[in-house]
Backbone as a printed PyTorch tensor [residue, N CA C, xyz], in Angstrom:
tensor([[[  35.7060,  -79.8640,  167.8530],
         [  35.3140,  -81.1300,  167.2400],
         [  34.6270,  -80.9230,  165.8980]],

        [[  34.4620,  -79.6760,  165.4710],
         [  33.9060,  -79.4360,  164.1490],
         [  32.3980,  -79.4000,  164.0820]],

        [[  31.7090,  -79.1530,  165.1630],
         [  30.2500,  -79.0820,  165.1320],
         [  29.8020,  -77.7040,  164.6710]],

        [[  28.6750,  -77.6620,  164.0020],
         [  28.0740,  -76.4090,  163.5770],
         [  27.1560,  -75.9110,  164.6900]],

        [[  27.2060,  -74.6100,  165.0070],
         [  26.3260,  -74.0230,  166.0030],
         [  25.1380,  -73.4140,  165.2760]],

        [[  23.9370,  -73.7780,  165.7180],
         [  22.7100,  -73.3040,  165.1000],
         [  21.8530,  -72.6580,  166.1750]],

        [[  21.4850,  -71.3940,  165.9690],
         [  20.5950,  -70.6970,  166.8900],
         [  19.1630,  -71.1000,  166.5510]],

        [[  18.3630,  -71.3770,  167.5920],
         [  16.9750,  -71.7590,  167.3390],
         [  16.0690,  -71.1460,  168.3960]],

        [[  14.7760,  -71.3180,  168.2260],
         [  13.8000,  -70.6690,  169.0900],
         [  13.1690,  -71.6000,  170.1150]],

        [[  13.8610,  -72.6300,  170.5120],
         [  13.3000,  -73.5420,  171.5000],
         [  13.7240,  -73.1180,  172.8960]],

        [[  13.0720,  -73.6870,  173.8960],
         [  13.4470,  -73.4290,  175.2770],
         [  14.7220,  -74.1610,  175.6170]],

        [[  15.2900,  -73.8330,  176.7580],
         [  16.5310,  -74.4570,  177.1860],
         [  17.7190,  -73.6230,  176.7600]],

        [[  18.8840,  -74.1920,  176.8850],
         [  20.1190,  -73.4950,  176.5570],
         [  20.8480,  -74.3210,  175.5160]],

        [[  22.1570,  -74.2700,  175.4950],
         [  22.9520,  -74.9770,  174.5030],
         [  22.7950,  -76.4890,  174.6820]],

        [[  22.6060,  -77.1760,  173.5820],
         [  22.5570,  -78.6330,  173.6040],
         [  23.2340,  -79.1610,  172.3470]],

        [[  23.2580,  -80.4570,  172.2070],
         [  23.9080,  -81.1100,  171.0770],
         [  22.9440,  -82.1080,  170.4740]],

        [[  22.8500,  -82.1310,  169.1430],
         [  22.1300,  -83.1730,  168.4150],
         [  23.1150,  -83.7850,  167.4390]],

        [[  23.2420,  -85.1070,  167.4840],
         [  24.1640,  -85.7540,  166.5750],
         [  24.0030,  -87.2580,  166.5540]],

        [[  24.9720,  -87.9380,  165.9570],
         [  24.9150,  -89.3940,  165.8300],
         [  24.7570,  -90.0710,  167.1930]],

        [[  23.9740,  -91.1300,  167.1950],
         [  23.7770,  -91.9050,  168.4150],
         [  22.6680,  -91.3810,  169.3020]],

        [[  21.9500,  -90.3670,  168.8580],
         [  20.8270,  -89.8350,  169.6310],
         [  19.5120,  -90.1690,  168.9400]],

        [[  18.5150,  -90.4450,  169.7560],
         [  17.1580,  -90.5000,  169.2710],
         [  16.6070,  -89.0920,  169.4830]],

        [[  16.3330,  -88.3820,  168.3970],
         [  15.8110,  -87.0200,  168.4650],
         [  14.3590,  -87.0790,  168.0270]],

        [[  13.4670,  -86.6220,  168.8940],
         [  12.0320,  -86.6420,  168.6030],
         [  11.4780,  -85.2370,  168.7660]],

        [[  10.8760,  -84.7290,  167.7270],
         [  10.2750,  -83.3920,  167.7270],
         [   8.7820,  -83.5260,  167.4120]],

        [[   7.9910,  -83.9420,  168.3820],
         [   6.5450,  -84.0970,  168.1400],
         [   5.8770,  -82.7420,  167.8870]],

        [[   4.8930,  -82.7490,  167.0240],
         [   4.0840,  -81.5620,  166.7770],
         [   2.6740,  -81.9120,  167.2480]],

        [[   2.2770,  -81.3050,  168.3730],
         [   0.9880,  -81.6280,  168.9870],
         [   0.1920,  -80.3650,  169.2620]],

        [[  -1.1160,  -80.4550,  169.1200],
         [  -2.0200,  -79.3900,  169.5480],
         [  -2.2550,  -79.6210,  171.0400]],

        [[  -1.5060,  -78.9130,  171.8610],
         [  -1.5840,  -79.1210,  173.3130],
         [  -2.9200,  -78.6800,  173.8870]],

        [[  -3.5220,  -77.6520,  173.3200],
         [  -4.8250,  -77.1940,  173.8170],
         [  -5.8780,  -78.2740,  173.6240]],

        [[  -5.8680,  -78.9400,  172.4770],
         [  -6.8340,  -80.0000,  172.2190],
         [  -6.6560,  -81.1560,  173.1980]],

        [[  -5.4470,  -81.3110,  173.7210],
         [  -5.1560,  -82.3770,  174.6680],
         [  -5.2550,  -81.9050,  176.1160]],

        [[  -5.5500,  -80.6200,  176.3120],
         [  -5.6750,  -80.0770,  177.6670],
         [  -4.3460,  -79.9820,  178.3990]],

        [[  -3.2540,  -79.8150,  177.6600],
         [  -1.9270,  -79.7710,  178.2620],
         [  -1.3630,  -78.3560,  178.2670]],

        [[  -0.7240,  -77.9870,  179.3650],
         [   0.0500,  -76.7560,  179.4510],
         [   1.5120,  -77.1070,  179.1920]],

        [[   2.3640,  -76.1040,  179.0330],
         [   3.7700,  -76.3350,  178.6980],
         [   4.4480,  -77.2780,  179.6920]],

        [[   4.2890,  -77.0250,  180.9790],
         [   4.9210,  -77.8760,  181.9840],
         [   4.4240,  -79.3120,  181.9360]],

        [[   3.1140,  -79.4910,  181.6860],
         [   2.5450,  -80.8380,  181.5560],
         [   3.1860,  -81.5660,  180.3800]],

        [[   3.3710,  -80.8270,  179.2950],
         [   3.9460,  -81.4190,  178.0920],
         [   5.3890,  -81.8640,  178.3290]],

        [[   6.1840,  -81.0090,  178.9780],
         [   7.5730,  -81.3770,  179.2850],
         [   7.5950,  -82.6270,  180.1660]],

        [[   6.7310,  -82.6880,  181.1940],
         [   6.6780,  -83.8740,  182.0650],
         [   6.2730,  -85.1190,  181.2800]],

        [[   5.3550,  -84.9580,  180.3090],
         [   4.9370,  -86.1010,  179.4980],
         [   6.0850,  -86.5970,  178.6230]],

        [[   6.8690,  -85.6790,  178.0400],
         [   8.0310,  -86.1080,  177.2620],
         [   9.0390,  -86.8220,  178.1540]],

        [[   9.2410,  -86.2990,  179.3560],
         [  10.1360,  -86.9780,  180.3070],
         [   9.6360,  -88.3860,  180.5840]],

        [[   8.3350,  -88.5350,  180.7640],
         [   7.7660,  -89.8600,  181.0280],
         [   8.0150,  -90.8180,  179.8640]],

        [[   7.9330,  -90.3120,  178.6400],
         [   8.2310,  -91.1560,  177.4690],
         [   9.6530,  -91.7060,  177.5550]],

        [[  10.5980,  -90.8490,  177.9270],
         [  11.9950,  -91.2820,  178.0350],
         [  12.1610,  -92.2490,  179.2040]],

        [[  11.5530,  -91.9590,  180.3370],
         [  11.6620,  -92.8400,  181.5070],
         [  11.1470,  -94.2350,  181.1650]],

        [[  10.0340,  -94.3160,  180.4590],
         [   9.4920,  -95.6210,  180.0450],
         [  10.4060,  -96.3030,  179.0270]],

        [[  10.9970,  -95.5330,  178.1430],
         [  11.9190,  -96.1000,  177.1580],
         [  13.1200,  -96.7120,  177.8620]],

        [[  13.7040,  -95.9850,  178.7930],
         [  14.8410,  -96.5110,  179.5550],
         [  14.4490,  -97.7790,  180.3090]],

        [[  13.2710,  -97.7600,  180.9330],
         [  12.8080,  -98.9170,  181.7090],
         [  12.6830, -100.1630,  180.8380]],

        [[  12.3350,  -99.9900,  179.5730],
         [  12.2190, -101.1320,  178.6580],
         [  13.5490, -101.8590,  178.4880]],

        [[  14.6590, -101.1840,  178.8380],
         [  15.9870, -101.7840,  178.7220],
         [  16.6270, -102.0230,  180.0920]],

        [[  15.8260, -101.8850,  181.1500],
         [  16.3310, -102.1530,  182.4980],
         [  17.0720, -100.9980,  183.1340]],

        [[  16.9830,  -99.8020,  182.5580],
         [  17.6410,  -98.6260,  183.1370],
         [  16.5970,  -97.7710,  183.8510]],

        [[  17.0230,  -97.0980,  184.8810],
         [  16.1230,  -96.2680,  185.6690],
         [  16.4280,  -94.7960,  185.4170]],

        [[  15.4550,  -94.0820,  184.8880],
         [  15.5790,  -92.6410,  184.6760],
         [  14.7010,  -91.9140,  185.6580]],

        [[  15.0520,  -90.6600,  185.9390],
         [  14.2600,  -89.8900,  186.8950],
         [  14.2370,  -88.4200,  186.5200]],

        [[  13.2780,  -87.7220,  187.1150],
         [  13.1960,  -86.2660,  186.9960],
         [  13.9410,  -85.6630,  188.1720]],

        [[  14.5360,  -84.4930,  187.9490],
         [  15.1870,  -83.7340,  189.0150],
         [  14.4760,  -82.3890,  189.0720]],

        [[  13.8720,  -82.0490,  190.2220],
         [  13.1340,  -80.7880,  190.3150],
         [  13.9780,  -79.5890,  189.8570]],

        [[  13.3670,  -78.7490,  189.0150],
         [  14.0330,  -77.5490,  188.5200],
         [  15.0030,  -77.7860,  187.3780]],

        [[  15.1270,  -79.0480,  186.9310],
         [  16.0600,  -79.3920,  185.8510],
         [  15.3540,  -80.2800,  184.8280]],

        [[  14.6920,  -79.6590,  183.8500],
         [  13.9740,  -80.4650,  182.8530],
         [  14.9010,  -81.4490,  182.1550]],

        [[  14.3280,  -82.5480,  181.7480],
         [  15.0810,  -83.6130,  181.0970],
         [  14.9980,  -84.8630,  181.9410]],

        [[  15.7450,  -85.8780,  181.5490],
         [  15.7590,  -87.1400,  182.2880],
         [  17.1850,  -87.4310,  182.7080]],

        [[  17.3230,  -87.8450,  183.9500],
         [  18.6080,  -88.0760,  184.5920],
         [  18.7310,  -89.5380,  184.9710]],

        [[  19.9410,  -90.0740,  184.8690],
         [  20.1880,  -91.4770,  185.2170],
         [  21.6720,  -91.6460,  185.5180]],

        [[  21.9840,  -92.4220,  186.5140],
         [  23.3780,  -92.7040,  186.8300],
         [  24.2060,  -91.4610,  187.0900]],

        [[  23.5970,  -90.4160,  187.6200],
         [  24.3220,  -89.1890,  187.9330],
         [  24.4860,  -88.2190,  186.7720]],

        [[  23.9350,  -88.5320,  185.6000],
         [  24.0710,  -87.6450,  184.4510],
         [  22.7560,  -87.4560,  183.7210]],

        [[  22.7370,  -86.5120,  182.8130],
         [  21.5500,  -86.2370,  182.0180],
         [  21.5890,  -87.1210,  180.7740]],

        [[  20.6050,  -87.9940,  180.6620],
         [  20.5520,  -88.9200,  179.5360],
         [  19.6520,  -88.3900,  178.4130]],

        [[  18.7620,  -87.4520,  178.7370],
         [  17.8840,  -86.8730,  177.7120],
         [  17.6450,  -85.4070,  178.0120]],

        [[  17.8420,  -84.5810,  176.9970],
         [  17.5650,  -83.1460,  177.0890],
         [  16.2210,  -82.8720,  176.4390]],

        [[  15.5020,  -81.9130,  177.0090],
         [  14.2110,  -81.5160,  176.4590],
         [  14.2120,  -80.0110,  176.2830]],

        [[  13.8220,  -79.5670,  175.1180],
         [  13.6880,  -78.1440,  174.8290],
         [  12.5710,  -77.9620,  173.8240]],

        [[  11.5380,  -77.2460,  174.2110],
         [  10.3770,  -77.0960,  173.3410],
         [  10.0250,  -75.6300,  173.1430]],

        [[   9.2340,  -75.4010,  172.1530],
         [   8.5950,  -74.1050,  171.9300],
         [   7.1270,  -74.4080,  171.6880]],

        [[   6.2820,  -73.5800,  172.2700],
         [   4.8430,  -73.7330,  172.0770],
         [   4.3280,  -72.4180,  171.5180]],

        [[   3.7480,  -72.5070,  170.3520],
         [   3.2500,  -71.3210,  169.6760],
         [   1.8050,  -71.5600,  169.2650]],

        [[   0.9140,  -70.6970,  169.7330],
         [  -0.5200,  -70.8250,  169.4920],
         [  -1.0140,  -72.2080,  169.8950]],

        [[  -0.4540,  -72.7320,  170.9820],
         [  -0.8840,  -74.0130,  171.5180],
         [  -0.2770,  -75.2320,  170.8530]],

        [[   0.5860,  -75.0340,  169.8610],
         [   1.1730,  -76.1590,  169.1300],
         [   2.6450,  -76.2990,  169.5030]],

        [[   3.0400,  -77.5230,  169.8620],
         [   4.4270,  -77.7840,  170.2710],
         [   5.3420,  -77.9110,  169.0650]],

        [[   6.5870,  -77.4860,  169.3000],
         [   7.6740,  -77.6670,  168.3290],
         [   8.9130,  -78.0660,  169.1060]],

        [[   9.9030,  -78.5270,  168.4120],
         [  11.1450,  -79.0300,  169.0030],
         [  10.8060,  -80.2280,  169.8840]],

        [[  11.6240,  -80.6070,  170.8340],
         [  11.3010,  -81.8030,  171.5990],
         [  12.4260,  -82.2980,  172.4600]],

        [[  12.9380,  -83.5000,  172.1530],
         [  13.9060,  -84.1270,  173.0410],
         [  15.0000,  -84.8480,  172.2710]],

        [[  16.0990,  -85.0830,  172.9750],
         [  17.1990,  -85.8900,  172.4480],
         [  17.6160,  -86.8730,  173.5290]],

        [[  17.4970,  -88.1570,  173.2430],
         [  17.8980,  -89.2290,  174.1500],
         [  19.2410,  -89.7660,  173.6780]],

        [[  20.2310,  -89.7130,  174.5540],
         [  21.5680,  -90.2220,  174.2180],
         [  21.5600,  -91.7450,  174.2960]],

        [[  21.6510,  -92.3760,  173.1480],
         [  21.6630,  -93.8370,  173.0840],
         [  23.1150,  -94.3140,  173.0490]],

        [[  23.8060,  -94.0180,  171.9740],
         [  25.2130,  -94.4140,  171.8330],
         [  26.0720,  -93.1990,  171.5010]],

        [[  25.6230,  -92.0440,  171.9110],
         [  26.2650,  -90.7680,  171.6010],
         [  27.6990,  -90.7130,  172.1220]],

        [[  28.6030,  -90.1590,  171.3280],
         [  29.9610,  -89.8700,  171.7880],
         [  29.8460,  -88.6950,  172.7520]],

        [[  29.9810,  -88.9530,  174.0370],
         [  29.7610,  -87.9230,  175.0600],
         [  30.8340,  -86.8420,  175.0600]],

        [[  31.9150,  -87.0330,  174.3160],
         [  32.9450,  -85.9990,  174.2150],
         [  32.3890,  -84.7200,  173.5970]],

        [[  31.3220,  -84.8280,  172.7920],
         [  30.6980,  -83.6380,  172.2160],
         [  30.2390,  -82.6790,  173.3070]],

        [[  29.8330,  -83.2090,  174.4370],
         [  29.3140,  -82.3690,  175.5170],
         [  30.4300,  -81.6600,  176.2810]],

        [[  31.6760,  -82.0860,  176.1010],
         [  32.8040,  -81.4350,  176.7850],
         [  33.0230,  -80.0050,  176.2850]],

        [[  32.6050,  -79.7130,  175.0720],
         [  32.8420,  -78.4000,  174.4720],
         [  31.7430,  -77.3880,  174.8040]],

        [[  30.6810,  -77.8320,  175.4810],
         [  29.5680,  -76.9410,  175.8090],
         [  29.2070,  -77.0850,  177.2800]],

        [[  28.3720,  -76.1860,  177.7560],
         [  27.7470,  -76.3350,  179.0720],
         [  26.3330,  -76.8230,  178.7670]],

        [[  26.1300,  -78.1470,  178.7930],
         [  24.8430,  -78.6950,  178.3560],
         [  23.6740,  -78.0870,  179.1190]],

        [[  22.7300,  -77.5460,  178.3570],
         [  21.5000,  -76.9800,  178.9050],
         [  21.7470,  -75.8810,  179.9220]],

        [[  22.9410,  -75.2820,  179.8880],
         [  23.2520,  -74.1920,  180.8070],
         [  23.4770,  -74.6360,  182.2390]],

        [[  23.7930,  -75.8990,  182.4430],
         [  23.9900,  -76.4600,  183.7840],
         [  25.4640,  -76.8260,  183.9700]],

        [[  26.2780,  -75.9010,  184.5170],
         [  27.7180,  -76.1530,  184.6040],
         [  28.1070,  -77.3210,  185.5080]],

        [[  27.2440,  -77.7000,  186.4260],
         [  27.5660,  -78.7850,  187.3540],
         [  26.9980,  -80.1390,  186.9140]],

        [[  26.4730,  -80.1950,  185.6910],
         [  25.8530,  -81.4310,  185.2160],
         [  26.6970,  -82.0680,  184.1180]],

        [[  26.6320,  -83.3770,  184.0500],
         [  27.3100,  -84.0960,  182.9750],
         [  26.2790,  -84.8790,  182.1750]],

        [[  26.6470,  -85.2180,  180.9680],
         [  25.7720,  -86.0130,  180.1050],
         [  26.1350,  -87.4860,  180.2600]],

        [[  25.1670,  -88.3340,  180.0470],
         [  25.3990,  -89.7690,  180.0190],
         [  24.6150,  -90.3430,  178.8470]],

        [[  24.7450,  -91.6320,  178.6480],
         [  24.0710,  -92.2930,  177.5280],
         [  23.5780,  -93.6640,  177.9590]],

        [[  22.7070,  -94.2330,  177.1480],
         [  22.2470,  -95.5960,  177.4210],
         [  23.4300,  -96.5590,  177.3550]],

        [[  24.3700,  -96.3040,  176.4600],
         [  25.5560,  -97.1620,  176.3650],
         [  26.3090,  -97.1750,  177.6930]],

        [[  26.5210,  -95.9990,  178.2740],
         [  27.2410,  -95.9140,  179.5460],
         [  26.4280,  -96.5650,  180.6720]],

        [[  25.1330,  -96.3350,  180.6940],
         [  24.2880,  -96.8730,  181.7580],
         [  24.1850,  -98.3940,  181.7080]],

        [[  24.1150,  -98.9500,  180.4910],
         [  23.8780, -100.3820,  180.3240],
         [  25.1450, -101.1840,  180.0420]],

        [[  26.2510, -100.5080,  179.7960],
         [  27.4850, -101.2000,  179.4510],
         [  27.6380, -101.4380,  177.9610]],

        [[  26.5450, -101.3650,  177.2400],
         [  26.5400, -101.4800,  175.7710],
         [  25.2630, -100.8260,  175.2820]],

        [[  25.3320, -100.2080,  174.1300],
         [  24.1340,  -99.5650,  173.5760],
         [  23.1850, -100.6200,  173.0360]],

        [[  21.9110, -100.4990,  173.3470],
         [  20.9480, -101.4180,  172.7270],
         [  20.8220, -101.0780,  171.2400]],

        [[  20.3150, -101.9890,  170.4360],
         [  20.1150, -101.6870,  169.0180],
         [  19.2320, -100.4440,  168.8600]],

        [[  19.6550,  -99.5340,  168.0170],
         [  18.9560,  -98.2610,  167.8820],
         [  17.4890,  -98.4600,  167.5160]],

        [[  17.2100,  -99.3600,  166.5800],
         [  15.8150,  -99.5990,  166.1730],
         [  14.9750, -100.1060,  167.3420]],

        [[  15.5710, -100.8550,  168.2600],
         [  14.8270, -101.3100,  169.4440],
         [  14.4920, -100.1310,  170.3450]],

        [[  15.3950,  -99.1680,  170.4390],
         [  15.1350,  -97.9670,  171.2350],
         [  14.0200,  -97.1620,  170.5800]],

        [[  14.0540,  -97.0390,  169.2560],
         [  12.9960,  -96.3170,  168.5370],
         [  11.6480,  -96.9830,  168.8070]],

        [[  11.5850,  -98.3090,  168.7190],
         [  10.3220,  -99.0140,  168.9770],
         [   9.8440,  -98.7860,  170.4060]],

        [[  10.7530,  -98.8640,  171.3680],
         [  10.3740,  -98.6430,  172.7660],
         [   9.8800,  -97.2190,  172.9810]],

        [[  10.5320,  -96.2510,  172.3440],
         [  10.0980,  -94.8630,  172.4720],
         [   8.7190,  -94.6730,  171.8310]],

        [[   8.5230,  -95.2400,  170.6600],
         [   7.2100,  -95.1300,  169.9930],
         [   6.1160,  -95.7010,  170.8840]],

        [[   6.3670,  -96.8620,  171.4890],
         [   5.3780,  -97.4670,  172.3870],
         [   5.1070,  -96.5700,  173.5860]],

        [[   6.1750,  -96.0210,  174.1600],
         [   6.0230,  -95.1320,  175.3140],
         [   5.2410,  -93.8840,  174.9200]],

        [[   5.5860,  -93.2920,  173.7770],
         [   4.9030,  -92.0870,  173.3110],
         [   3.4160,  -92.3620,  173.1050]],

        [[   3.0990,  -93.4600,  172.4280],
         [   1.7010,  -93.8060,  172.1700],
         [   0.9480,  -94.0030,  173.4810]],

        [[   1.5870,  -94.6050,  174.4810],
         [   0.9420,  -94.8170,  175.7740],
         [   0.7540,  -93.5370,  176.5580]],

        [[   1.7760,  -92.7190,  176.6160],
         [   1.7010,  -91.4720,  177.3820],
         [   0.6940,  -90.5100,  176.7640]],

        [[   0.7220,  -90.3750,  175.4480],
         [  -0.1480,  -89.4090,  174.7790],
         [  -1.4580,  -90.0180,  174.2810]],

        [[  -1.6590,  -91.3040,  174.5570],
         [  -2.8840,  -92.0120,  174.1890],
         [  -3.2330,  -91.7790,  172.7200]],

        [[  -2.2740,  -92.1340,  171.8600],
         [  -2.4820,  -91.9530,  170.4290],
         [  -1.9040,  -93.1420,  169.6820]],

        [[  -2.2680,  -93.2640,  168.4410],
         [  -1.6850,  -94.2600,  167.5750],
         [  -0.6320,  -93.6090,  166.6990]],

        [[   0.3350,  -94.3750,  166.2790],
         [   1.3740,  -93.8670,  165.3810],
         [   1.3580,  -94.6980,  164.1130]],

        [[   1.5950,  -94.0570,  162.9960],
         [   1.6230,  -94.7260,  161.7060],
         [   3.0480,  -94.6640,  161.2010]],

        [[   3.6360,  -95.8230,  160.9160],
         [   5.0020,  -95.8690,  160.4050],
         [   4.9480,  -95.7660,  158.8900]],

        [[   5.4580,  -94.6430,  158.3680],
         [   5.4650,  -94.4800,  156.9190],
         [   6.7700,  -94.9620,  156.3190]],

        [[   7.7870,  -95.1990,  157.1680],
         [   9.0620,  -95.7070,  156.6920],
         [   9.7580,  -94.7610,  155.7320]],

        [[  10.9990,  -95.0550,  155.3760],
         [  11.7660,  -94.1750,  154.4920],
         [  11.0980,  -93.9430,  153.1420]],

        [[  10.4270,  -94.9410,  152.5850],
         [   9.7880,  -94.7720,  151.2790],
         [   8.6240,  -93.7920,  151.3510]],

        [[   8.0440,  -93.6230,  152.5480],
         [   6.8980,  -92.7420,  152.6960],
         [   7.2510,  -91.3570,  153.1850]],

        [[   8.5280,  -91.0680,  153.3670],
         [   8.9060,  -89.7490,  153.8500],
         [   8.4050,  -88.6830,  152.8930]],

        [[   7.8390,  -87.6470,  153.4590],
         [   7.3090,  -86.5670,  152.6490],
         [   5.8540,  -86.7740,  152.2680]],

        [[   5.3540,  -87.9900,  152.3690],
         [   3.9440,  -88.2450,  152.1070],
         [   3.1510,  -87.8810,  153.3500]],

        [[   1.9190,  -87.5040,  153.2200],
         [   1.1100,  -87.0170,  154.3250],
         [   0.0630,  -88.0600,  154.7160]],

        [[   0.4690,  -89.3020,  154.9850],
         [  -0.4600,  -90.3340,  155.4310],
         [  -0.8140,  -90.0670,  156.8850]],

        [[  -2.0660,  -90.3130,  157.2620],
         [  -2.5160,  -90.0470,  158.6170],
         [  -3.4700,  -91.1460,  159.0790]],

        [[  -3.5850,  -91.2570,  160.3930],
         [  -4.5590,  -92.1580,  161.0050],
         [  -5.3300,  -91.3740,  162.0500]],

        [[  -6.6110,  -91.6040,  162.1670],
         [  -7.4160,  -90.8860,  163.1560],
         [  -7.1300,  -91.4180,  164.5490]],

        [[  -6.9200,  -90.5040,  165.5060],
         [  -6.6550,  -90.9100,  166.8870],
         [  -7.4340,  -90.0440,  167.8660]],

        [[  -8.5870,  -89.5680,  167.4860],
         [  -9.3400,  -88.6980,  168.3880],
         [  -8.9790,  -87.2490,  168.1450]],

        [[  -8.6330,  -86.5270,  169.2230],
         [  -8.4130,  -85.0930,  169.0880],
         [  -7.2220,  -84.7260,  168.2040]],

        [[  -6.2760,  -85.6100,  168.0240],
         [  -5.1220,  -85.3070,  167.1760],
         [  -4.9210,  -86.4560,  166.2030]],

        [[  -4.2950,  -86.1590,  165.0890],
         [  -3.9340,  -87.1960,  164.1280],
         [  -2.4390,  -87.3900,  164.2210]],

        [[  -1.9730,  -88.5810,  163.9210],
         [  -0.5460,  -88.8320,  164.0770],
         [   0.0610,  -89.3730,  162.8000]],

        [[   1.3750,  -89.1930,  162.7140],
         [   2.1530,  -89.7730,  161.6320],
         [   3.5900,  -89.8570,  162.1130]],

        [[   4.3740,  -90.6870,  161.4850],
         [   5.8040,  -90.6620,  161.7380],
         [   6.5020,  -90.4300,  160.4260]],

        [[   7.6520,  -89.7860,  160.5190],
         [   8.4700,  -89.6120,  159.3280],
         [   9.9070,  -89.7790,  159.7510]],

        [[  10.7830,  -88.8140,  159.4770],
         [  12.1840,  -88.9420,  159.8500],
         [  12.3410,  -89.0120,  161.3550]],

        [[  11.4700,  -88.3540,  162.1080],
         [  11.5010,  -88.4320,  163.5650],
         [  10.7620,  -89.6900,  163.9780]],

        [[  11.1790,  -90.3330,  165.0840],
         [  10.5360,  -91.5690,  165.5080],
         [   9.0620,  -91.3910,  165.8450]],

        [[   8.6720,  -90.2700,  166.4000],
         [   7.2780,  -90.0790,  166.7580],
         [   6.9010,  -88.6380,  166.4770]],

        [[   5.8100,  -88.4630,  165.7600],
         [   5.3720,  -87.1120,  165.4500],
         [   3.8590,  -87.1220,  165.3880]],

        [[   3.2170,  -86.2500,  166.1180],
         [   1.7700,  -86.1400,  166.0600],
         [   1.4320,  -84.7210,  165.6170]],

        [[   0.3760,  -84.5780,  164.8520],
         [   0.0820,  -83.2790,  164.2610],
         [  -1.4130,  -83.0130,  164.3460]],

        [[  -1.8000,  -81.7790,  164.6040],
         [  -3.1980,  -81.3640,  164.5650],
         [  -3.2570,  -79.8650,  164.3720]],

        [[  -4.4430,  -79.2850,  164.3560],
         [  -4.6070,  -77.8450,  164.1260],
         [  -4.2370,  -77.0380,  165.3620]],

        [[  -3.8450,  -75.7790,  165.1460],
         [  -3.4070,  -74.8980,  166.2260],
         [  -4.5890,  -74.3020,  166.9770]],

        [[  -4.3530,  -73.9470,  168.2440],
         [  -5.3220,  -73.2090,  169.0610],
         [  -4.7010,  -71.8490,  169.3670]],

        [[  -4.6160,  -71.4250,  170.6480],
         [  -4.0310,  -70.1220,  170.9880],
         [  -3.0480,  -70.2570,  172.1350]],

        [[  -2.0630,  -69.3300,  172.2370],
         [  -1.0740,  -69.3120,  173.3210],
         [   0.2990,  -69.6600,  172.7940]],

        [[   1.3580,  -69.3100,  173.5540],
         [   2.7090,  -69.6680,  173.1500],
         [   3.6340,  -69.6700,  174.3330]],

        [[   4.8100,  -70.2560,  174.2060],
         [   5.7940,  -70.2830,  175.2790],
         [   6.9460,  -71.1990,  174.9490]],

        [[   7.9890,  -71.1360,  175.7820],
         [   9.1780,  -71.9660,  175.6200],
         [   9.4690,  -72.6350,  176.9340]],

        [[   9.8450,  -73.9030,  176.8880],
         [  10.1570,  -74.6390,  178.0980],
         [  11.2770,  -75.6210,  177.8320]],

        [[  11.9920,  -75.9850,  178.8870],
         [  12.9040,  -77.1130,  178.8170],
         [  14.3500,  -76.7450,  178.9440]],

        [[  15.1770,  -77.7510,  178.9590],
         [  16.6280,  -77.6160,  178.9770],
         [  17.2460,  -78.9650,  178.7050]]])
């Protein structure tokens, strides 16, 4: 299908990022929030589960299989890297994604799993901006933080709002929180 393969340092296995996905790569100081890698992955899953619920879809966790599952398929993949206590990479929620992209790979290294999307689950994809808003609300609730929308005109600018232990901003990614690093590292997700 003409996709470029990019090697990266996140947890998980092969995945796909492309049109029709909400891709969120939050940068958080997990130590300041008292979170370990597994806690962080579960919190990202919760953000997706709440986002799906905002549109009447039910997402769930499957033990031993990071990500969010719905209707028999994986609707969101999660793959993170944690270095010196700071998270990198994140998640991809299939909103209106052409699922044929997943036919060429073994998504997240799970040969018996299939991908699904909000479009397939709901019969039609909700407006992408509505999904972004629902995800932002879920993220702010799960991580107990505020988000500042800098919009396209503010991309690259470093505007911030105080939110306690971490400061937040948004840019090209729907939700991004940033703070200083602590210690520790690891990779999680699929």
